[in-house]
MARLUM-568732 format. One record per residue (C-alpha): x, y, z. Coordinates in Angstrom, 1 decimal. Each point is the difference from the previous one (the first is absolute). Layout:
<recs>
REC; X; Y; Z
...
</recs>
This chain:
<recs>
REC; 0.0; 0.0; 0.0
REC; 1.4; 3.4; -0.9
REC; 0.4; 2.8; 2.5
REC; -2.4; 2.2; -2.0
REC; -2.7; -2.7; 0.1
REC; 0.4; -0.5; 3.8
REC; -0.3; 3.7; 0.6
REC; -3.3; 0.1; -2.0
REC; -1.2; -2.9; 2.1
REC; 1.0; 1.9; 3.2
REC; -2.1; 3.0; -1.2
REC; -3.0; -2.2; -0.2
REC; 0.4; -1.6; 3.5
REC; 1.6; 2.8; 1.9
REC; -3.2; 1.8; 0.9
REC; -2.2; -3.0; 0.8
REC; -0.4; -2.7; 2.6
REC; -1.7; -3.4; -0.5
REC; -3.7; 0.3; 0.8
REC; 0.3; -2.3; 3.0
REC; 2.4; 2.4; 1.8
REC; -1.1; 3.5; -1.1
REC; 0.4; 2.5; 2.8
REC; -0.7; 3.7; 0.3
REC; 3.5; 1.2; 0.6
REC; 0.6; 2.3; 2.9
REC; -3.2; -0.8; 1.9
REC; 1.3; -2.1; 2.9
REC; 2.5; 1.3; 2.6
REC; 2.6; -2.6; 0.7
REC; 3.1; 0.5; 2.3
REC; -0.6; 3.8; 0.0
REC; 0.3; 0.2; -3.7
REC; -2.8; -0.4; -2.6
REC; 0.1; -3.5; -1.5
REC; 0.8; 0.5; -3.7
REC; 0.4; 3.8; 0.5
REC; 1.6; 1.5; -3.1
REC; 0.0; -3.3; -1.8
REC; -1.3; 1.8; -3.1
REC; 3.3; 2.0; 0.0
REC; 2.2; -3.1; -0.2
REC; 1.4; -0.3; -3.5
REC; 2.5; -1.6; -2.3
REC; 1.0; 1.1; -3.5
REC; 2.7; -1.0; -2.5
REC; 1.0; 2.9; -2.3
REC; 2.8; -0.8; -2.4
REC; 2.6; -1.7; 2.1
REC; -1.2; 1.4; 3.4
REC; -2.3; -1.8; 2.3
REC; -1.6; 2.1; 2.8
REC; -2.0; -1.4; 2.9
REC; -1.3; 1.9; 3.0
REC; -2.8; 1.8; 1.8
REC; -0.7; 3.5; 1.3
REC; 2.9; -0.3; 2.5
REC; 2.8; -1.6; -1.8
REC; 1.2; -1.0; -3.4
REC; 2.7; -2.3; -1.3
REC; 1.3; 0.2; -3.5
REC; 1.9; -2.8; -1.7
REC; 1.9; -0.5; -3.2
REC; -1.9; -3.0; -1.6
REC; 3.2; -1.9; -1.0
REC; -1.9; -2.9; -1.5
REC; -1.8; -0.5; 3.3
REC; 3.1; -0.1; 2.2
REC; -0.9; 3.3; 1.5
REC; 2.5; 2.7; 0.9
REC; -1.1; 2.7; 2.4
REC; 0.4; 3.5; -1.6
REC; -1.6; 2.1; 2.8
REC; -2.1; -0.1; 3.1
REC; -2.3; 2.9; 0.8
REC; -1.4; 1.2; 3.3
REC; -3.0; 1.9; -1.2
REC; -0.9; 1.4; 3.4
REC; 3.4; 1.7; 0.2
REC; 0.2; 0.8; -3.7
REC; 3.4; -1.8; -0.2
REC; 1.3; -2.5; -2.5
REC; 3.0; -2.2; 0.7
REC; 1.7; -0.7; -3.3
REC; 2.2; -3.0; -0.6
REC; 3.7; 0.6; 0.1
REC; 1.0; -3.5; -1.4
REC; -2.5; -1.6; -2.3
REC; 0.0; -3.8; 0.5
REC; -2.6; -2.8; 0.3
REC; -1.9; -0.1; 3.3
REC; 0.0; -3.8; 0.0
REC; 3.2; -2.0; -0.2
REC; 0.6; -3.7; 0.0
REC; 3.0; -2.0; -1.2
REC; -1.7; -0.8; -3.3
REC; -2.0; 3.3; -0.2
REC; 2.0; 2.9; -1.4
REC; -0.6; 2.5; -2.8
REC; -3.3; 0.5; -1.7
REC; -2.9; -2.4; 0.4
REC; -1.5; -1.8; -2.9
REC; -3.7; -0.3; -1.1
REC; -1.0; 2.5; 2.7
REC; -3.7; 0.4; 0.7
REC; -2.0; 2.3; 2.2
REC; -3.4; -0.5; 1.5
REC; -1.9; 2.0; 2.7
REC; -3.2; -0.5; 1.8
REC; -2.0; 1.5; 2.9
REC; -0.3; -2.6; 2.7
REC; -3.2; 0.4; 1.9
REC; -0.3; 0.4; 3.7
REC; -0.2; -3.3; 2.0
REC; -0.4; -0.5; 3.8
REC; 3.8; -0.2; 0.1
REC; 1.4; 2.5; -2.6
REC; -1.3; 3.5; -1.0
REC; -0.6; 0.6; -3.6
REC; 3.3; 0.7; -1.8
REC; 1.6; 0.1; -3.4
REC; 2.2; -2.9; -1.1
REC; 2.6; 0.5; -2.8
REC; 1.5; -3.2; -1.3
REC; 3.3; 0.0; -2.0
REC; 1.0; -3.2; -1.6
REC; 3.2; -0.8; -1.9
REC; 2.5; -2.7; -0.9
REC; 3.7; -0.3; 0.7
REC; 1.6; -3.1; -1.4
REC; -1.8; -3.0; 1.4
REC; -1.7; 2.0; 2.7
REC; -3.4; 1.8; 0.1
REC; -0.3; 2.9; 2.3
REC; -3.3; 1.6; 1.2
REC; 0.1; 3.2; 2.0
REC; -3.3; 1.2; 1.5
REC; -0.2; 3.6; 1.3
REC; -2.8; 0.7; 2.6
REC; -1.2; 3.6; 0.3
REC; -2.5; 1.0; 2.7
REC; -1.8; 3.4; -0.4
REC; 0.9; 1.3; 3.5
REC; 3.6; -1.2; 0.2
REC; 3.2; 1.9; -1.0
REC; 1.7; -3.4; -0.7
REC; -0.1; -2.7; -2.7
REC; 0.4; -3.6; 0.8
REC; 1.7; -2.5; -2.4
REC; -0.5; -3.7; 0.0
REC; 2.2; -2.2; -2.2
REC; -0.5; -3.6; -1.3
REC; 2.4; -2.2; -2.0
REC; -0.6; -2.9; -2.3
REC; 2.4; -2.0; -2.1
REC; 3.5; -1.3; 0.6
REC; 2.9; 1.5; 1.9
REC; 3.4; -1.4; 1.0
REC; 2.7; 1.0; 2.5
REC; -0.4; 2.0; 3.1
REC; -2.5; 2.9; 0.0
REC; 1.7; 1.7; 2.9
REC; 3.5; 0.3; 1.3
REC; 1.3; 0.7; 3.5
REC; 0.4; 3.6; 1.0
REC; 3.4; 1.4; -1.0
REC; 2.2; 1.0; 3.0
REC; 1.5; 3.5; -0.6
REC; 3.2; -1.2; 1.4
REC; 0.4; -2.3; -2.9
REC; -0.2; 2.8; -2.5
REC; 3.0; 1.8; -1.5
REC; 1.1; 3.3; 1.5
REC; -1.0; 3.0; -2.2
REC; 2.8; 1.7; -1.8
REC; -1.5; 0.5; -3.4
REC; -3.5; 0.7; -1.4
REC; -0.2; -3.6; -1.3
REC; 0.4; -1.3; 3.6
REC; -3.3; 1.6; 0.9
REC; -2.0; -2.3; -2.1
REC; -2.0; -2.7; 1.9
REC; -1.4; -3.3; -1.2
REC; -3.8; 0.0; -0.5
REC; -2.2; -1.8; 2.4
REC; -0.9; -3.5; -1.4
REC; -3.7; 0.4; 0.5
REC; -1.9; 3.3; 0.3
REC; -3.8; 0.2; 0.3
REC; -0.2; 3.7; -0.3
REC; 2.3; 3.0; -0.3
REC; 0.1; 3.8; -0.2
REC; 3.0; 2.2; -0.9
REC; -0.4; 3.6; 1.2
REC; 1.8; 3.2; -0.8
REC; 1.9; 1.7; 2.8
REC; 3.0; -0.8; 2.3
REC; -1.6; 0.4; 3.4
REC; -2.3; -2.9; 0.4
REC; -0.6; -1.4; 3.5
REC; -1.9; -3.1; 0.9
REC; -1.4; -1.9; 2.9
REC; -0.2; -3.8; -0.2
REC; -2.4; -1.6; 2.4
REC; 0.4; -3.7; 0.9
REC; -2.5; -2.1; 1.9
REC; 0.1; -3.2; 2.0
REC; -2.7; -2.4; 0.8
REC; 0.5; -3.5; 1.7
REC; -1.2; 1.9; 3.1
REC; 0.4; -3.0; 2.3
REC; 3.7; 0.7; -0.3
REC; 0.1; 3.7; -0.9
REC; -1.2; 3.0; 2.0
REC; 1.7; 2.6; -2.2
REC; -2.0; 0.1; -3.2
REC; 1.0; 3.2; -1.8
REC; 3.4; 1.4; -1.0
REC; 0.6; 3.3; -1.9
REC; 3.2; 0.8; -1.8
REC; 0.5; 3.6; -1.3
REC; 2.6; 0.3; -2.9
REC; 1.5; 2.4; -2.4
REC; 0.0; -1.6; -3.4
REC; 3.6; -0.3; -1.1
REC; 1.2; -2.6; -2.6
REC; -1.6; -3.4; -0.1
REC; -0.9; -1.5; 3.3
REC; -2.8; -2.5; 1.1
REC; -2.5; 0.2; 2.8
REC; -2.5; -2.2; 1.6
REC; -3.7; 0.8; 0.6
REC; -3.5; 0.1; -1.4
REC; -0.2; 3.8; -0.2
REC; 2.4; 2.6; -1.5
REC; -0.7; 3.7; 0.2
REC; 2.0; 2.1; -2.4
REC; 0.3; 3.7; 0.7
REC; 1.6; 2.8; -2.1
REC; 2.3; 1.7; 2.4
REC; 0.2; 3.1; -2.1
REC; -3.6; 0.6; -1.0
REC; -2.0; -2.1; 2.6
REC; -2.7; -2.5; -0.7
REC; 0.6; -3.3; -1.6
REC; -1.2; -3.5; -0.8
REC; -0.3; -3.3; 1.8
REC; 0.3; -3.7; -0.9
REC; -2.0; -2.6; 1.8
REC; 1.1; -3.6; -0.6
REC; -3.1; -2.2; 0.5
REC; 1.8; -3.1; 1.4
REC; 0.5; -1.8; 3.3
REC; 2.5; 1.4; 2.5
REC; 3.6; -0.1; -1.5
REC; 1.1; -2.7; 2.5
REC; -2.5; -2.5; -1.4
REC; -0.3; 1.0; -3.7
REC; 0.4; -2.7; -2.6
REC; 3.3; -0.2; -1.9
REC; 1.3; 2.9; 2.1
REC; 3.6; 1.1; -0.4
REC; 0.2; 2.9; 2.4
REC; -1.5; 3.1; -1.5
REC; -3.3; 1.4; -1.1
REC; 1.1; 3.4; -1.3
REC; 3.1; 1.5; -1.7
REC; 0.8; 3.6; -0.1
REC; 2.6; 1.5; -2.3
REC; -0.1; 3.8; 0.2
REC; -3.5; 0.8; -1.4
REC; -0.6; -3.6; -1.4
REC; -2.1; -2.1; 2.3
REC; -1.0; -3.6; -0.7
REC; -2.3; -2.7; 1.6
REC; 1.9; -3.3; 0.0
REC; -0.9; -3.6; 1.0
REC; -2.9; -1.4; -2.1
REC; -0.6; -3.0; 2.4
REC; 0.4; -2.7; -2.6
REC; 2.6; -2.3; -1.4
REC; 0.5; -1.2; -3.6
REC; -1.6; -3.3; 1.1
REC; -3.2; 1.8; 0.9
REC; -0.6; 1.2; -3.6
REC; -1.9; -2.4; -2.2
REC; -1.3; 0.2; -3.6
REC; -3.5; -1.1; 0.8
REC; -1.0; 2.4; 2.8
REC; 0.6; 3.6; 1.2
REC; 2.2; 0.5; 3.1
REC; -0.5; 3.1; 2.0
REC; 3.0; 1.9; 1.4
REC; 0.0; 2.3; 3.0
REC; -1.7; 3.3; -0.8
REC; 1.2; 3.6; 0.1
REC; -1.7; 3.3; 0.5
REC; 1.3; 3.5; -0.9
REC; -1.6; 3.0; 1.5
REC; 0.6; 3.8; 0.3
REC; -0.2; 2.4; 2.9
REC; 0.7; 3.7; 0.6
REC; 0.7; 1.6; 3.3
REC; 1.4; -1.7; 3.1
REC; -0.3; -3.3; 1.8
REC; -3.7; 0.3; 0.5
REC; -0.6; 0.4; -3.7
REC; 2.3; -3.0; -0.8
REC; -1.7; -2.2; 2.5
REC; -3.5; 1.1; -1.1
REC; 0.8; -0.7; -3.6
REC; 1.1; -3.5; 0.9
REC; -3.1; -0.6; 2.2
REC; -2.4; 1.2; -2.7
REC; 1.3; -2.8; -2.2
REC; 0.0; -2.6; 2.8
REC; -3.7; 0.7; 0.8
REC; -0.9; -1.2; -3.5
REC; 1.5; -3.4; 0.4
REC; -3.0; -1.2; 1.9
REC; -3.2; 2.0; 0.5
REC; -0.6; 0.4; 3.8
REC; -3.7; -0.8; 0.4
REC; -1.2; 0.6; 3.6
REC; -2.5; -2.8; 0.1
REC; 2.7; -2.5; -1.1
REC; 3.4; 1.4; 1.0
REC; -0.6; 1.8; 3.3
REC; 0.4; -2.4; 2.9
REC; 0.4; -0.2; 3.7
REC; 1.0; -3.6; 0.3
REC; 0.3; -2.5; 2.8
REC; 2.2; -3.0; -0.4
REC; 0.5; -2.2; 3.1
REC; 3.4; -1.4; -0.9
REC; 1.7; 2.8; 1.9
REC; -0.7; -1.6; 3.3
REC; 2.0; -3.1; -1.0
REC; -2.7; -2.6; 0.6
REC; 0.6; -1.0; -3.7
REC; -2.7; -2.4; -1.0
REC; -0.6; -1.5; 3.5
REC; -3.2; 2.0; 0.7
REC; -1.4; 0.6; -3.5
REC; -3.5; -1.5; -0.4
REC; -3.6; 1.0; -0.6
REC; -0.8; 1.0; 3.7
REC; 3.3; 1.9; 0.4
REC; -0.6; 2.0; -3.2
REC; -3.6; 0.8; 0.9
REC; 1.1; 1.2; 3.4
REC; 2.8; 2.0; -1.5
REC; -2.4; 1.7; -2.5
REC; -2.2; 1.3; 2.8
REC; 3.0; 1.6; 1.8
REC; 1.6; 1.2; -3.3
REC; -3.3; 1.8; -0.8
REC; 0.1; 1.8; 3.3
REC; 3.5; 1.4; -0.9
REC; -1.1; 1.2; -3.4
REC; 1.7; -2.7; -2.1
REC; -1.2; -0.2; -3.6
REC; 1.9; -3.1; -1.2
REC; 0.6; -3.2; 2.0
REC; 2.6; -2.2; -1.5
REC; 0.5; -3.7; 1.0
REC; 3.7; -0.8; -0.2
REC; 1.6; -3.4; -0.5
REC; -2.2; -2.8; 1.5
REC; -3.4; 0.5; -1.6
REC; 0.8; -2.6; -2.7
REC; 0.0; -3.8; 0.1
REC; 3.7; -0.2; -1.0
REC; 2.6; 0.7; 2.6
REC; 2.9; 2.4; -0.6
REC; 3.5; -0.2; 1.4
REC; -1.0; 2.8; 2.4
REC; -2.8; -2.1; 1.6
REC; 0.1; -0.3; 3.7
REC; -2.3; -3.1; 0.0
REC; 1.7; -2.2; -2.6
REC; 3.0; -0.3; -2.2
REC; -0.9; 1.4; -3.4
REC; 1.6; 0.9; -3.3
REC; -0.3; 2.3; -3.0
REC; 1.5; -2.7; -2.3
REC; -2.3; -1.6; -2.5
REC; -3.1; 1.7; 1.4
REC; -2.2; -1.3; -2.7
REC; 0.7; -3.6; 0.9
REC; -2.8; 0.8; 2.5
REC; -2.9; 1.4; -2.1
REC; -1.7; 1.1; 3.2
REC; 3.0; 2.0; 1.3
REC; -1.7; 3.4; -0.6
REC; -3.5; -1.0; 1.1
REC; -1.2; 1.0; 3.5
REC; 1.1; -2.4; 2.7
REC; -3.1; -2.1; 0.7
REC; 0.9; -0.5; 3.6
REC; 0.5; 3.7; 0.7
REC; -2.7; 1.1; -2.3
REC; -2.6; -2.8; -0.3
REC; -2.4; 2.4; -1.9
REC; 2.8; 1.4; -2.1
REC; 0.7; 3.7; 0.2
REC; -3.6; 1.1; -0.6
REC; -1.0; 0.7; 3.7
REC; 3.1; 2.1; 0.4
REC; -0.4; 1.8; -3.3
REC; -3.7; 0.6; 0.7
REC; 0.6; 1.4; 3.5
REC; 2.8; 2.2; -1.3
REC; -2.4; 1.4; -2.6
REC; -2.7; 0.7; 2.6
REC; 2.6; 2.0; 2.0
REC; 1.1; 2.0; -3.1
REC; 3.4; -1.9; -0.1
REC; 1.6; -1.5; -3.0
REC; 1.5; -3.5; 0.4
REC; 3.5; -0.7; -1.3
REC; 2.4; -3.0; 0.1
REC; 3.7; -0.8; -0.1
REC; 1.3; -1.9; -3.1
REC; 3.3; -1.5; -1.0
REC; 0.3; -0.7; -3.7
REC; 1.6; -3.2; -1.1
REC; 3.6; 1.0; -0.6
REC; 1.4; -3.3; -1.3
REC; 1.1; -0.2; -3.6
REC; -0.2; 3.8; -0.5
REC; -3.7; 0.2; 1.0
REC; -1.0; -2.5; -2.7
REC; -3.3; -0.6; 2.0
REC; -1.0; 3.6; -0.3
REC; -3.3; -0.8; -1.6
REC; -1.0; -2.4; 2.8
REC; 1.0; 2.7; 2.5
REC; -2.1; 2.5; -1.8
REC; -3.0; -2.3; -0.2
REC; 0.3; -0.5; 3.8
REC; -0.4; 3.8; 0.6
REC; -2.7; 0.4; -2.6
REC; -2.0; -2.7; 1.8
REC; 0.4; 1.8; 3.3
REC; -1.3; 3.2; -1.6
REC; -3.0; -1.7; -1.6
REC; -1.0; -2.1; 3.0
REC; 0.7; 2.5; 2.8
REC; 0.6; 3.4; -1.6
REC; 3.6; 0.0; 1.2
REC; 2.0; 2.4; -2.1
REC; 2.9; 1.0; 2.2
REC; 3.0; -2.4; 0.1
REC; 3.2; 0.3; 1.8
REC; 2.6; -1.4; -2.3
REC; 2.9; -1.6; 1.9
REC; 3.0; -2.3; -0.6
REC; 0.9; 1.3; -3.5
REC; 3.4; -0.6; -1.5
REC; 0.7; 1.3; -3.5
REC; 3.4; -1.3; -1.1
REC; -0.5; 0.3; -3.7
REC; -2.1; 1.5; -2.8
REC; -2.2; -3.1; -0.4
REC; -1.0; 0.2; 3.6
REC; -0.9; 3.7; -0.4
REC; -2.0; -0.7; -3.2
REC; -2.0; -2.8; 1.7
REC; -0.6; 2.2; 3.0
REC; -1.4; 2.7; -2.1
REC; -2.3; -2.5; -1.7
REC; -1.2; -0.9; 3.4
REC; -0.7; 3.6; 1.1
REC; -1.6; 1.0; -3.3
REC; -2.3; -3.1; -0.1
REC; -1.3; 0.6; 3.5
REC; -0.4; 3.7; -0.6
REC; -1.9; -0.4; -3.3
REC; -2.3; -2.8; 1.5
REC; -1.0; 2.3; 2.9
REC; -0.7; 3.0; -2.2
REC; 3.3; 1.5; 1.3
REC; -1.5; 0.1; 3.5
REC; 2.8; -2.2; 1.4
REC; 2.6; 1.6; 2.2
REC; 3.2; -1.7; 0.6
REC; 1.9; 0.9; 3.2
REC; 3.5; -0.6; -1.3
REC; 2.4; -1.1; 2.8
REC; 3.5; 1.4; -0.4
REC; 1.4; -1.4; 3.3
REC; 2.2; -2.8; -1.5
REC; 1.1; -1.5; -3.3
REC; 0.4; 1.4; -3.5
REC; -3.1; 2.0; -0.5
REC; -1.3; 3.1; -1.8
REC; 1.0; 2.6; 2.5
REC; -1.5; 3.5; -0.2
REC; 0.0; 0.7; -3.7
REC; -1.1; -3.3; -1.6
REC; -3.3; -1.8; -0.1
REC; -1.5; 3.3; 1.3
REC; -3.1; -0.4; -2.2
REC; -1.2; -3.0; 2.1
REC; -0.6; 1.5; 3.5
REC; 1.9; 1.3; 3.0
REC; 3.2; -1.0; 1.8
REC; 0.1; -2.0; 3.3
REC; 3.2; 1.7; 1.3
REC; 1.3; -1.8; 3.1
REC; -0.3; -2.6; 2.7
REC; 0.8; 1.3; 3.5
REC; -1.0; -1.8; 3.2
REC; 0.0; 0.9; 3.7
REC; 0.7; -3.7; 0.6
REC; 3.5; 0.6; -1.3
REC; 0.3; 3.5; 1.3
REC; 0.6; 1.5; -3.4
REC; -3.1; 2.1; -0.4
REC; 0.9; 3.6; 0.6
REC; -2.6; 2.6; -1.1
REC; 2.5; 2.6; -1.0
REC; 1.8; -2.4; -2.3
REC; -3.2; -1.0; -1.8
REC; -0.8; 3.7; -0.3
REC; 3.5; 0.7; -1.3
REC; -0.4; -2.6; -2.7
REC; -3.3; 1.6; -1.2
REC; 1.5; 3.5; 0.3
REC; 3.0; -0.9; -2.1
REC; -1.9; -1.9; -2.7
REC; -2.8; 2.6; -0.3
REC; 2.3; 2.4; -1.6
REC; 0.3; -2.3; -3.1
REC; -2.8; -2.6; 0.3
REC; -3.7; 0.9; 0.4
REC; -0.6; -0.5; 3.7
REC; -3.6; -1.1; -0.7
REC; 1.4; -3.1; -1.7
REC; 1.8; -1.2; 3.2
REC; -1.6; -2.2; 2.7
REC; 1.4; 1.2; 3.3
REC; -0.3; -2.1; 3.2
REC; -0.8; 1.0; 3.5
REC; 0.1; -2.6; 2.8
REC; -1.6; -0.8; 3.4
REC; 2.2; 2.1; 2.3
REC; -1.2; -1.9; 3.1
REC; 1.6; -3.3; -1.1
REC; 3.5; -1.2; 1.0
REC; 1.4; 3.0; 2.0
REC; 2.6; -2.4; 1.4
REC; 1.5; -0.4; -3.4
REC; 1.3; 3.5; 0.1
REC; 2.9; 1.3; 2.1
REC; -1.0; 1.6; 3.3
REC; -0.2; 3.8; -0.5
REC; 0.0; -0.2; -3.8
REC; -1.5; 3.4; -0.9
REC; -1.2; -1.2; -3.4
REC; -1.7; -3.2; 1.1
REC; -3.6; -0.1; -1.4
REC; -1.5; -0.1; 3.5
REC; 1.1; 3.7; 0.4
REC; -2.4; 1.2; -2.7
REC; -3.7; 0.5; -0.1
REC; -1.8; -2.5; -2.2
REC; -1.5; 2.9; -2.0
REC; 3.5; 1.2; -0.7
REC; 1.0; -3.4; -1.4
REC; -3.0; 0.1; -2.3
REC; 0.9; 3.5; -1.1
REC; 3.5; -1.1; -1.1
REC; -1.7; -2.0; -2.7
REC; -2.6; 2.5; -1.2
REC; 2.0; 1.5; -2.9
REC; 0.1; -3.6; -1.4
REC; -2.6; -2.7; 0.3
REC; -0.3; -0.9; 3.7
REC; 0.5; -3.7; 0.8
REC; -1.0; -1.2; 3.5
REC; 2.6; -2.8; 0.3
REC; -1.7; -1.7; 3.0
REC; -2.8; -2.1; 1.4
REC; -2.8; 2.1; 1.1
REC; -0.8; -2.5; 2.8
REC; 3.3; 0.8; 1.6
REC; -0.8; 3.7; 0.4
REC; -1.0; 1.5; 3.3
REC; -3.2; 1.9; 0.2
REC; 1.8; 3.3; 0.0
REC; 1.3; -0.7; -3.5
REC; -3.5; 0.6; -1.4
REC; 0.3; 3.6; 1.1
REC; 1.6; 0.8; -3.3
REC; -3.2; -0.6; -1.9
REC; -0.9; 3.7; -0.2
REC; 3.5; 0.6; -1.5
REC; -0.4; -2.7; -2.5
REC; -3.5; 1.4; -0.9
REC; 1.4; 3.5; -0.5
REC; 2.8; -1.4; -2.2
REC; -2.4; -2.0; -2.1
REC; -1.9; 3.1; -0.7
REC; 3.0; 1.6; -1.7
REC; 2.3; -2.8; -1.0
REC; -1.0; -0.2; -3.6
REC; 0.4; 3.8; -0.4
REC; 3.3; -0.1; 1.9
REC; 1.3; -2.8; -2.2
REC; -1.1; 1.8; -3.2
REC; 2.7; 2.6; 0.4
REC; 3.7; -0.1; -0.5
REC; 1.3; -1.3; 3.3
REC; 3.5; 1.1; 1.0
REC; 2.0; -0.1; 3.2
REC; 0.4; 3.2; 2.1
REC; 2.2; 0.9; 3.0
REC; 2.9; -2.1; 1.1
REC; 0.6; -3.7; -0.5
REC; -1.7; -2.0; 2.7
REC; 2.5; -1.2; 2.6
REC; -2.1; -0.1; 3.1
REC; 0.9; 3.6; 1.0
REC; -1.0; 2.2; -2.9
REC; -2.9; 2.0; -1.4
REC; -1.1; -1.7; -3.2
REC; -2.9; -0.8; -2.1
REC; -1.7; 0.1; -3.5
REC; -1.7; 2.5; -2.2
REC; -2.6; -1.0; -2.5
REC; -0.3; 2.6; -2.8
REC; -3.5; -0.4; -1.5
REC; 0.2; 3.2; -2.0
REC; 1.9; 3.3; -0.1
REC; -1.9; 1.5; 2.9
REC; -1.0; -2.9; 2.3
REC; 0.9; -3.4; 1.4
REC; 0.9; -1.7; 3.2
REC; 2.8; 0.0; 2.5
REC; 0.7; -2.9; 2.4
REC; 2.6; 1.1; 2.6
REC; 1.6; -2.0; 2.7
REC; 1.8; 1.2; 3.1
REC; 2.2; -2.9; 1.0
REC; 1.6; -0.4; 3.5
REC; 1.6; 3.5; 0.3
REC; -0.4; 2.9; 2.4
REC; -1.1; 2.6; -2.5
REC; -3.8; 0.7; 0.2
REC; 0.3; 2.1; -3.1
REC; 2.3; -0.2; -3.0
REC; 0.4; 1.4; -3.5
REC; -0.6; -2.8; -2.4
REC; 1.2; 0.4; -3.6
REC; -2.9; -0.8; -2.4
REC; -0.7; 0.3; -3.7
REC; -2.1; 3.1; 0.4
REC; 1.1; 3.0; -2.1
REC; 1.9; 2.7; 1.9
REC; -2.3; 2.7; 1.3
REC; -3.1; -2.2; -0.3
REC; -2.6; 1.2; 2.6
REC; -1.6; -3.3; 0.9
REC; -2.9; -1.2; 2.2
REC; 0.5; -3.4; 1.7
REC; -3.3; -1.8; 1.0
REC; 0.5; -3.0; 2.3
REC; -1.4; -3.3; -1.2
REC; 1.4; -2.4; 2.5
REC; 2.6; -0.2; 2.8
REC; 1.0; 2.7; 2.4
REC; 0.1; 3.1; -2.2
REC; -1.8; 3.2; 0.3
REC; -1.2; 2.4; -2.7
REC; 2.5; 2.7; -0.9
REC; 1.2; 2.2; -2.8
REC; 3.6; 0.5; -0.9
REC; 2.2; 1.5; -2.8
REC; 2.6; -2.4; -1.5
REC; 3.6; 1.0; 0.3
REC; 2.6; 0.2; -2.8
REC; 0.5; -3.7; 0.2
REC; -3.7; -0.7; 0.3
REC; 0.3; -0.5; 3.7
REC; -3.0; 0.2; 2.3
REC; 0.0; 0.1; 3.8
REC; -2.0; -2.9; 1.4
REC; -0.9; -0.6; 3.6
REC; -0.8; -3.4; 1.6
REC; -0.6; -0.4; 3.7
REC; 1.9; -3.1; 0.8
REC; 2.8; -2.3; -1.1
REC; -1.0; -2.7; -2.5
REC; -3.1; 1.9; -1.2
REC; -1.3; 0.9; -3.5
REC; -2.6; 2.1; -1.8
REC; -1.6; -0.4; -3.4
REC; -1.0; 3.4; -1.6
REC; -1.9; 1.0; -3.0
REC; 1.7; 3.2; -1.3
REC; -1.1; 2.8; -2.4
REC; 2.2; 2.8; -1.3
REC; -1.8; 3.4; 0.2
REC; 2.6; 2.1; -1.8
REC; 3.8; 0.1; -0.6
REC; 1.8; 3.1; 1.1
REC; 2.7; 1.3; -2.3
REC; 3.5; 0.1; 1.6
REC; 3.2; 1.5; -1.3
</recs>
């Protein structure tokens, strides 16, 4: 098919959706941004040898190059600035992909809104290079200053796609201009080359495997000088001379668990920045099927750190629509009290539901133990995850524990206004080859009991085949449930998706901490949420709080940060910027615990609006002694602030926020110990907050009345 013919086809389809999925764009408010807002302004056009794709906020121009596109410029329309290419070269590089593509084709279509994705424009570029077919699909959302790029390969490749990161110490010293030349990166999934000599960057690396890690975010600020490599999922690029810049997001697991990883995700060489590490080997590429690589996103921003973080977040909020009736949850999972499966049965669950309802819980999740099969974590029998489907009843309700199935529990939950969820461990053997059986097990639970929330545990993704089968599992369940299924993706152990992969399927179960082992410290859980919220939507993170009355003897005498030193309401508040997870058995709570019900009710009234905004950390990093918190920016003039006074002697403190300098702002208390007040933000956005006691908090709704001009 010729490029001209494909463009004509695109013109026919670009302004229509299939009748089954037609939507009035811009009518529904999702995540604080109109779903499909501005979709009519998304476009692509090929004029001569120049392909342009973009929307009202950003535009990226490419030299066609036979389909092997070369970025010519990137425009930030809000700032009226265009970044022109300094060194024209293909954006996509593989050992067997160099020079112009062959038989290049172009096709675009408007993808209609679904319960998962907002409406968007998809621009597909296809070309050949030797024995390889390459398909690059660009995703453009109407309300995002960023463009995502997904890449598939089909055909034959040989040799290594990636090579180990070069150590600078192994390079020749520079005495002549020729010595400055560096070898190209073996595999590049995206690239920009920008004019100017004063580019700075920040690489942000993430860690999961939280059973072993309690430091989940690391930032590295650099001045781009010659070719060097960096780890991370996010790279912010800033023009040190003119201000503003761009960002790359690598949609992949955390670097430490990526497939075929050789030590780097980004390279910087003066103004040339590349995304490296496709996550595949030559053996993964086959002539009879498409293999998807890790994806990249390129966005623009103008201003300071707030504008850069907001640009990133506006893209991230499009990965999965945040629907309040489906995605907002105050969940209880009883595993946190370490009874494992020893108590779980019908009567236990029915009793737990009554007490969970008193607390204000909206989702009750039965962890390991509801099923007939026994896992290795069982407290009542030696079980296994090997060859699960040798027992066809493994994932049916245990007839001894649930003689009437899960129907009585599901029915009572529904009467109480609570959704029932369960834990599930996919069959990992042979690269998830039984994914279809696993999917059918969940679909059956959905159809029989209405269960649509599944905690997914025990994953290990050692190769591309495993990843592909796991996606088939998720997609099959999602489609069969009308995309109502929510997967709580556990990142506590194993090789899993991390914070920037599989995001379209649900939220993230962040960590296991237990008073039984004396490793639950509220400020540390708060710190993990605080650090992650700068770069990951907080509303996608399940954050636990525990029964503070259990196991006081497991903590050293006089430990100032032991959970027993905090009010139960404060523990709940540490999770409010995310999705609160009551990691406990309600039956073990004393009566005084239910005193937090008014707090939970007040939070429920605003949690959807709170989570609709851009949530960012404020104040100082939680350390048990600081003033800290979160700000949710719902629009230019309003939002929420959740502020914590940890164990310190300062009743009042200036807390740096994201409010503009000189903003005269009214703060209305929603929950906690705050009082209504009005204040003018300082030069750094700081506001003086007052809280009466140590380890107290306040949730405010704020509104900016006016912004005074300051010299």
